[in-house]
N, C-alpha and C positions, 0 to 999 in steps of 0.2 A: 688174721688173713683177710684182704680185701676180696669182697665177692662182686660179680658184675653181672647186672640184669639188663637184657637188651629188649627194647621195643622191638616189634617185628617188621611191620609195615611201613616203609619209607626209611627203616633204618637198616635193618639185615638185608631186606629184600626190596626189590622195585614193583611192589605189588599194587601202588596207587591207580596206574592205568586200568588194572583188572577191576578194582574196587570202584571206579568211576563207571566203568563199562557196564558192570552188572548192576550198577544203582540206576544208570540211564535205562538200560533196558527193563527193569523193574518199574520205575516211575511212567516210562512210556506205555507200558502194559495198563497203566491205572490213570491214564487220560493228560499226562505230563510230558510232552513230546519233544521239549525244547530245554532240558537241563543240561547246562554248560558244564565244561572242565573249570570255569571260573568259580561257578557256584559250587561245585564240589570241592575246590580247594578250601573253602571256609570251614569244611567238617574234617580237615585232614587232622588225624590225632584224636578225634571222638570216635567212640564206639559205633559199630553199624547200628545197634539198637535205638541209642540216644539220637542218632541221626535220622534215624526212618521215624521216630515219634516226632521229631521237629518238621521233618517234611510233610508227614502225613497231615500234621495241622496246618502248616503252612500252604498246603494245596487242596486242602479239604477232601482228602482222600477218604472214601467210606470203608475201606477194607482194613481189617483188624492189624494193628502191627505186627502181631505174630505171624499173619499170613505174608505181610511184606517181608519180614525177614527171613522166611522160609524160601520165598522166591528168590530173594537177592543172595542168600547163601548158595542156593543151588545154581545160579548163573556164575557167582564167582567161583565155586569149585570146579565148575566146567573149565574155566579159564586157567585158573589158578594150577591145576594137574600139568598142564600143557605150556604154559607160558610165562613161569616166574623164575627172575634171575636174582641170584645173591650179588649185592654189590661186592667187586672183587677185593677191595681193600677190608671190608667187613670180614669177608670170609677168612681172610689170612689173620685178622686180628682174633677171631674166634679161634682158629686153629693154633696160633701160638698160645693162647692163654690154656686151650685145653692141653696142649704138650705139657705145659708147666703145672697143670692140676689146679688152676683156679677156679673155684665154684662159680658156676653159671646158671642163669637161668633165663627163658623168654616170659615177658609179661605182656600181654597184649588185648588190645579191646575187640580183636576179632574172635568168633566163635571157635570152640576147641577143634572143631572138625576142620575149619580152614586153617587154623595153626597147623596142626598135623599134615594136612595136604602140602602146604608150602614148604614145610621142614623136609618132608620126604622127597618131594619134586626137587629141591635144592642139594640134597644130600648133608644138609644141616643136623638132621634128626639123630644122627649118631654122636654129635658133640654136644648137642643142647637137649638134654634128657628132662630137666626140670622146667616145666612149662605151667603158665597160669593164664586162663582166659578170664576176660571181665564177666563172663557168664557165670564164674565160680565165686564172685564176690559181691558184696551189696551194692557198690558204685562203681562206675567206671571212671576214668580219666577225666576231668583233673584231679578228682580224688584219688588219695594215695592208696586204695586198698589192693590193687594188683600187685603193686610193688612190695608192699607190707606182707601179702600172703607169700610172694615169691621169697622173701628174705626169711619168713617162717620156715618155708619148706627146705630152704638151704642151711637152716640152722644158724642163721646169720645175724647179729646186730644190725639193725637199719643203718646206724650211724658208720658201719664198716661196709656199707654197700655203695657200689657206683652204677648209677643209671646211664645208659646210653640211649638216646632220644633223638626224634627228628621233628617233633611237632610242640608248640608252645604248651598246650594242656598236659603232654606228658612232661615236660620240664617243670611245670607246675606240680603235678603229682608228685615227682621226684623231690622237689624241695619240701613239700607236705609230708612227706613220709621221712624226712630227716636224712636224706642220703646225698652224696655227691652226684653231680650230673655233668655229663659229657653231651654237648648239644651239636647236632650235625643236622641243621635244618632242610629240609626236603624242599621247602620253598626259600630261595635263598633271600627274597624281599622281606622276609619276616625275621630275618636275622636281628633286627632290631628290637624285637619284642622283648618288653621288660623281663619276661619268663628266660628268655635266652640270655639277656644281659647278666642275669645273675647265676648262669651256669658256672660251673668251676673250671670246665674248658669248653671253648666255644670255637668250632670251625665255620666262621660265618658264610662261606661260600658254599657249605653244604659238603655232599659227597665227593665233587671234584677236588675239594681240598683235603678231604680226611686222607690219612694215610695209617697204616697199623703201626708203623714205627713212632710216629709221633704219638699215638694213642698210649701206646706200651710204653714209651719212655715216661709221660706224664704219669701213668699208672704206677710204674716203678718208684718215681719220686714220692708218691704217695704212701706207698709201702714203706719207705725207708723214712718216713718222716716221724 
């Protein structure tokens, strides 16, 4: 049976505005007052820790990266608990797969605390009970570690797994893991990235184009192949 592994942020839920705002607040506290959404967009799909390591070096921030991570996580959790929405068609897709007994997992670059807060806040926690955070593996995306660990926990062969992703680093990680990839670019302008071009199913316009029906039909054809 095919198993489905979902990225969380930007794929299942529209959490990127919260990540941007929590990162902006953290950087402003450490002397970087003008961090823009356009700058943030370059880090979509990369784990929070890796992002902060890069930004700390770029801006010469003296605080330890562990402190920056704790500050951003606290700010993010405050925003996430009250202001995260699941993408409607993704929610329908998850509900349909759950009803059919398809094994599913979440594999995310976010902290486990942040993942749990978002899943509970959106009600997806009852449908998606297998969760892997980048904190639990050696390397974040674009390394395949989180996806391989999710497959292990599901008891699935990586070759029988489909990853649903919104960001190029995640699509690269899926390919490196030897898994199928459904790509739903969060930033539509990145749809021509080679990582997305190599996806097995691509919705170039992102979430406005994605439908549960189309994704399910493709998955069914894969199951019967």
